[in-house]
N, C-alpha and C positions, 0 to 999 in steps of 0.2 A: 214560211209562215208557221206550218205546221210543225215544224224540226223547233221551233222559238219560241213557240208557245208550250208545247210538252216538256223542252230543257227551262223552261221559266219555272213549270211549273212542279219539275221534278226537283227544282234547286229551292221553292218553297217547302213543299211537302220534306226535302232532307232539313233546310232552316225548321222548320218546325220538331223534325222527331230529335235532331241535333239536340234545340232547346229543350225537350221532352225527356232525352238520356241525362243533359247536364242536371236539368232541374229533380229526377230522380236520385240521383246522388246526391245532389246537397243537401236535399230535403233534410236527412239525419246525420250533418253536417257540426263537428262536435263545436262549443263556442270557445271564438277565437279574440271576443274581445280583450281579453285577459291572459298574457304570455305570463305571468307570474301565476296562475292557478293550475300549477302541475303537478299531478300526486307523488309522492313519492315516500318513500318509509321513512320515517325518525330516525336519526343516526343515534345511539346512545355510546358515548365516550368515556371507553376504563383509566382514571386514572393511579397511580402506584401513589402510595404515602411521601415520597419523597419528590412527589411532581412532573414526573416521567409519564410520559404517553404507556401505555400498556398496548390498548387494542382497539377498533373503532367497530363497531356493529351500525348495520343498517347504510342510508344513502348520504356519503361525506359530498357534500361540496363546499368549494374554495373561493375565495374571493370574486364577486365579478368582476372581470378586464376587459378594457374596449380594444379592437384589434389594434386600433392606432397604438396602443400604451404596448403592445408585444412588441418583443422582437422579432424584425420584419420574418430569418426563418421558420419561426414557428408557424403562422399563419400558411405562408408557402409552403412547406412539408406537408402538413393537410391538402391541399391545391393538386399538389403534385400529384398525389395517389388516390386523392378522390372527385376532383372536378375540375383540370385545368382550366378549362374555357370562362370558368364562374361568372367572371367579370364581364363577359363580353355575352351568354344565354340571358333570356327570358324567362327561368325557372324548368325549362327542358333543354335537353340538350339532344338534340336530332344526329346529329355526330357521333357522342358518345353513344347514343341509341343505336345508333346501324353499327360502330362496331363490336358494341355486346352480343346485338343478334351476328353476327357473321361469328365473333368466337365461338358461342352456345352452337351454331349448326355445326361447325367444323369438329365439336369436341363429341357432340350428340350427347350434352347434359349443359348445367347452366354451372361457367366457371366464370363470367362475369356480371357486371350489374351495370346499366346506364341509368342510375338516379343521379340526380345532381347533390349538391348541398344542400339546394332550396327542398327538395325532396325530402333528402331524411330530416332536413329538422322537424318541415310538414309531420312526417311519420311518427317521428320524437316526441314530439310536444303536445301530437293529438289523437294518434291512431294506434291500433292494437296492430302488433305485427303480425299477423295472420296473412296469407298470400294467396288473396282473391282477388277479381278483375272489378271490384266493387270496393275494397282496401287503394288497391292503386288507381282508379280512378280518380276518387275522394283526396288521394296524394296530389293527385296534378291539379287537383281545384286551388285544393292550398297553397299547392307549390305558388299559382296564380296571383293569389290573395296575397301572399308574402312579399313578394317582388314587388306588386302594387303597394302595400302601404310600407315596405319600409327600404332603404339604401341599402346598398352589396355590404358594406362594413358594417351592416346593424345585423345583416339576416349571418352573415360569418363568424360576428361577434356573439349571436344568438346559440348558432349551433356548436360554440368550443367552450361555453360554458353552461353547456347543456348533455353536450354527447358524454356517454359511459365509457370508460376507459380502466377497468378492469379496479379489482382491490376494494368494491364499495364507494370508489371515486367515481363521483359527474364534474366534467368541464377540465381542461386544463390546468389552473390553478390546482386545484385540490389534487389532481393526479402526480403533477410536477412535486408538491411537497410531501404526497406519497412515495412517490419512486426517488425523489432527489433530496427530498429535504431542501429548498427552495423553491420560490414563488413560481410563476409561471414568467414575471416578468425578465426573468434571471436564468430562464436555459438559454444552454450555448446549443448550437447547431446539432452533434451527434445526440441531445436528449430532445431537440424539437425533431429530429425525425424518429426518435425511439417510440414518442408517442404518437405520433402518424400515424406508426406502424402498427399499432394498438387498436386502431380502427377495425380493422377489418375482424379481429380474432380477440377480445382484450385479455380473456384468459390464457390462451392458449400462446401467445408472444409476452406473454406479463415477466418481467426482470425477476420479479417477486418467485415465479416458479420454474420457469429455466431461460438460462439467462443466455445460455449458447442457441436457442433459434428465436428470440429477441434480439441478440446482436445480428444472426441471418437477416430479419427481418427489418430490422434498420438499413443493413449495404443495399436491401433493395429500395428503401424508399430514399436513400441518396443519391442513387444512381436515377431512380427517376427524379428529383429536383435537376438535377446534372443536363437530364432528356427534355424538362420546361424552360431550363436557361436561366431558373431561380441561382445557382451554384457555379462556380466553376468547377471540373475537373478535379483542381488540385486542391481545392477547399472541401471537397466533398471526399477525396481521396485522405487529406489531414485528417478530417476528422475521425474517418473511418482506422487509420492506422492507432491514433491514441486514444480513441474511446472513452473521453472523457464523459465520465457523467459525476453528479453529486453521492453521496452516500444517502440511502431510505432513512426515511425519518423515523426514528424508533415508535416500535409500533410490532402489532400479534406477538406480545412477548407473552411468555405465563400462559398460553392455552387453554392448558386444563382447569385453571384457575380463573382464568376471565369468563370460560366457558359457566363454572359453576355462579359465576359472579350475575351472568344476565341472568341465568332461571330463578335471580330474587328479587332483582331489581322491581316486577310488576307486584311484589308484595306490600313493598315498601308505600310506591304512588298510583300502583293500579294500572288501567293499560296506558300502555306504552305512544301515546298518542302525539308528542313533540320529543324535541330534540333536548336529550340529558347528557349530563356531566354526571362522573357515577368515583367518586373518591374512595379510593379501595384502602385497605387494611396491607396493602402485598410491599415487604418490600425487595428492591430490587436487587440485592448484594447478597441477602440469606435466598433469596429464590436461582439467583445464578451458582448458590454453591449448593443446596440439593439438586438441580440438576446435574451439577458437574458431577458430583462425588457419587451419585447416582447411574451416572454415563459410563463411570469409570471401574465400578464395582461390576458392572454386566460385563464388561469388554473383557474387563483380566478375567472375571470368573463365573458370568456367565452359563460358556459353554460346554467348562471342564465339570461345572459342579450342578448341570442341568437347568437352569434359571433362566428363563428371557423376559421375567416383568418384574416389576417395583413399584414404589412408590410410596411418598413420605409427605406427613404433615408438619409444618415446624408453623408452632401459635405461642403467643403469652400466656403467662399465667391467669388472664385476665379473658380470654379467648378469642384474641385478636391476631387470626390467622395472616403469618410474612411470609411461607414459601408455601408450595402446594405440586407437588407433582404427582400428575394422574398418571403414567407411565412414559418409556422410553422414548417414546416416537409420538408425536401427537397428531403429526404429518400421516404415520402406516396406523394408527388406533387412534380415535378423539375418544374411546371408551374411558372415563375416569375410574382408576379402580383407587383412589383416596377418596373417593365419596359415592362410589357405584355399586364396586364390587361388594358383596358379602363373604365372607369367609371365613372359615373359621380360626378364633385367634390363638387356638390351646390352650398353655399354661397361662398365657397373660390374660386369659379370666379368671384366674385364682386369687385376683387383689379383689373381686368384690366377693367372694368366697370366704376371706378372711376375714375380709371389712365386717362382715356381717357376725363372725364370730367373736370381734372384739369388740363389737355394739353388744352383742350374747353375753359377757361380763370375761371373756377369756383375756389374757396378756400375750405378748413375746416369746415370755418366760416359760409361758404353762407347758406342760409334758404330753408329749402323744408317741404311741407305737406305731415304729412307721415299718410295715407288716405287710403280707399280702391280706388284699382283702373283697368279696365277693356279696357282690346284694343281687338277688334272687338268682337271673341266670348271666348276669354281667360281672367281667371278673376282671379291672381296668390293673394292670403294672407298671412298676416305673420304669424308667428309661434304664435299659440293660438288664430288668430284671433286677435292681441292684437296691437292697435294703438296709437300715442303719440303726431298726433298734428303736430303742429312746431317742425321742430327738425333743428339742425345742418348738414352739412355732414358728420361730425364726426365723431356725436350721432348715425346716422344712421348707418354708417358704424360699428362701437362699438358693435352697439345692433343687427346689421344683420338685417336690415327693408328690407323688399322685395319690397315694393310699391315704396321703394324711388329711389334702383337700378331701374327698371324697368321703372320708370320715367325720369331718368338719360340715361338711354339706349335708350330707344325713341328719346330724346333729345340730343343725339352725335352723335345716327343712328346705327344700328346694326351690319353694317359694318366696323364703327369705331372701334368699341370695339373690334371684330374679326380682323381687324389688326394690333391692339394694341395686344393683343394674339400674333401672329403672331408673331409680332416683338421682343419681348420679350422670346421667343424659343418652342410657342405652335405648333403644326406639324400634329394635329391631324384635324382629319373631324371636322369642326366647322359651323354648321346646322343655316344660318342666318335669326333665330326666336326671336321673343321679348324674349321670353324663355333660352337665350342663356345668358341674362342676370345673373340666375340664377343656372345655371352650366347645364342646361341640356344636352350639348354636350358631349361627353365620351373625358377623355383624361387618361395620363398614371400619375401615381406618380413621377417618377423619371422630366417627364416633367413640371410638375408642379413647382416641389420642385426648379428645376433651374430657371427658370420663377420668381417665388421669390425671388432668387436669385440677381440677376438683385438688386436689392434695396440692399440689404446688398454688393453688387458689388460696389455703387455709382453711379449706374447708366451704368454701362457700363456691354451688355448683355454677357452671360456667357453659356457655352457649357459645359455640365458634361460630366468628362471626367472620366476615369480610367487607363490608359497605359503612362508611366514616359517616358519608352522609350526599344526598342526590340535589342538582341543582338543575333549573331550568335551561332554556338556550337564553334566557336574558338574566342568566345567575342569579335568578331568584332560589331562595332555600326551599327545597321540597318537603328533603328528610337530614335527619340526624341523629345521629345515636347518642341513646341518653339512658345509662345506667346498661340495664339487663341484667340475664342471668336470676335465679329460682332462690336467691338466697344461701345459707348455712344450712344445709344437707347433708356434714358432715361436720359433729364435734368437733374442738380443737384437742379435748385428749386421745378421738382416736386418728385423727392426724397424725399426732405425735407417735403412734404407733405403728401406724403402716408407712411410714416415712421411716421408723429403724426398722422396718422385714424388707420395705425395699433396698435401704441404704444398705443393708446386707447383702441384696441379689446381685449389688455393682462392686462393692469393695471386693469380695470373694466367693460371692456364690456361683449364678448359671450364668449371671448377665458380667464378668468382670472384665470382658474385652470391650465390653461399651465402658469405662472409665475412661472420664474427658480429663482425668489430674485436677477434679475440683468436686465440690461437695455434691454427688446427683445420685438418683433413686431409679429404680426401675424394676423393668418386670422381664422376661424372655418369653415366646412363645411359639410350637410345634405344634401343628396339626398333624393327624395320622398319616402317615408312611411318609413323611416331612414333605405334605403337598404345600403348607402354606410357615413359614417363618417369619417370628414377630419380634420387634423391639419397641417396645412404649416406656417413657422417661421423661426425667424432670431434675432440670439445675432450679437455681434461685430465679433465672432468667429467661428460661424458656422451657415448652412444651415440646416432647416431638415424637415421632411416633414410624416406624418403619416396617413395610410389609414388603417382600421376597417370594414369590412362587414362579405359576404360571399360568396363564388364562385358560387352558382349557382341566386343569386340575390334576394334573399330571404330576407325577412325585417329583422333587428334588435327587441330586444325589449327594442323601444328607446331612442337608441342609439343615440345621438348626437355627435358633432366635438367638442365643449364645455366641453365634460363628457370624457368620457376614451381614443380618443386621443387624446385632451389635456395633461390629467393627464398624461396619456405615453410618450410625447412629453419633459415636463417637467423633467420626472425623469432621461430620455437620456441624456436631456440637462446638466442637475445638475452633473449628475455624470462624464458626458464627460470635463465638465469643470472646476474638481475639482483642487482646487489651484490654478487656471487663475485667476489673479486679472477683477473684471468687466471694461467694455469697455465700452463709449459712442455709438449708433448706427449714423448711415449715418443722420443727420436732429433730430436729440435724445435730441438737446437741446431747442427744441422749447417750448412754453409753450403751455398746452391744456386746451385753454379756451373753458368752456361748461356751460350751462345751469345749471341752477339749481340740474331739477333733475340728471341730468352727474355729477354735481359736489357729490351729497348725493351716487351715486352709488360707484364714486370713493373712497369718504369716507368709504364706507361699506365695498369696494374690501382693502382697505388701513387696518382698523380694521381686517378683516380676514386673509389678510396676517402675521398679528402680531399674532393673533391666533393659524394658522395653525404652526408658528415658535416656539409658548410656547408650543404644542403639547396639545391645551386647547379644539380647538375642530376643524371636519373638517366636510364640507359636503360629505353624503354619493355618493351621484351624480357626485359633481366640480360642475356642473353645472354652469354656472352665473345666476343672479337674471333673466336678459333679457335671456331667451333660445336661439340661432342662430335660424334663420328661416330655416324652410325646405322648400327642390325646391319641390314648387308644378307646374313642367313644365309635360309635358308628359315624360314616360320614354323612353328610351332609348334604341336602341338593346343590347343583351346582350353577353357578351365574356365570355365566361364558357371556365376553360381547357381542 
């Protein structure tokens, strides 16, 4: 009797203690009344100008699908590797838990988990990923609650629609669309096994990041399905042999461009607290052209000329950015050299010096002396220490003569040159030193290209832009671009004169390697010790800027703006405008009256273009006879990624 009494008492106290423990852990359980109230990051979907998907940021969910609507092999693949006794246990699987404990004991570390699909759903929906006794106890309590409230198919359906499967996707439908370009209802056996394989480590086994590892994991899932009796060895073997899967949905394209756009979305709609769709200006064809041509240039000439990086911006004269490449390999480096890198533009900055001089009353035909010049202790020189004596401003600009640019800058005042650059859209810090005339202050490629776009836009200032409109989750219009730009910032007469100068640069000057075979204008730029090489210019249809160099600022092997960048610019422009009839530039009809030496250079350039067209001869470097001036100004600060 004493044994019975004491045993009964212990059982009562044990029950009380167990109830107290359950009450303690259940006290602050999360609210479970509304399974739909699950926090997630809003998704932002970026669309190209032609309607194609560029990229998705945030958490992406697909359609909600019931288990009965899925092909049987999809839930079977998940259960084969996650919870084979799902339909027979009560939320916890004692057999699976014991097997996991034995495997972990033998390995001396955690190599297997005993959580059921119901427990994983409870954790994913309501709990944090922390590994504590409290969290595990709450997970079990929630698993019991889920088993009591829902059928097995409902629980499995909730799991399949909410589980994270990599690339920002949640649920099997979103993942199937992301990886195979099809809904979950249409996946085949191999695709189902691949999706199930992602559950263990979505980023590690993603086919988008490591195809071989993904295939290896998929093979393991197929073997597990065979062991569980879900498919025959023949079916699994056939699926593994063919490895048939759909093509990934278009997306994650133009990542330098899409990252740049994402940084601007909040400026237009405030805090991103809902799903958004952003229609951008990017043209996928032009983007591919720019990416391909930069890759070809660096592959063929990069090692030889000690150039490791490059960037390209292509926009319309109104500022709509149609292509943007921020480096040779986004996966290797996300630093955007088109929008973030501050580099010395060299002689490409001379456009602002000459515009200031033209606005001060000078003309392209005015003559100045090209000779050595000294300002205090600073004594810049022309490229190769070559001087031409008396030249027109047109010839000085086309040949990129440093001494004339410095003299003009001193005549109009360095503050006025800086003010002109600001008016055309340069916002980077500008040092008011005589060396500003030769591009000693650093700028971004995007800003410099936008500033040149002012001339292509008939003197109306432009603000490079990438977003046309933004819509909310219900399609409601939240933002649409209208107008934009600061209005007329350069008068038509000076637009005509500047176009005159820049046309000469392409026709027979330092940038003749950029000649696209249609009216074009532009300017070369080369910074001190060949660290940065630029070409920025425009046709009637596009404005484009090219930069080549190295992230750490090490010198290239003699690369000037008139060589690799000019040729790269020409190839991009030719391909982008293929089939488009040539049109005159603003001021393009002005006569280019020049000195005898200038006429000889123009004639030589004309003959060279004919030879290039006939394929009879090419210049290896593509440089003009008079190479663009090297910037002798002090090296500015470095901006390395």
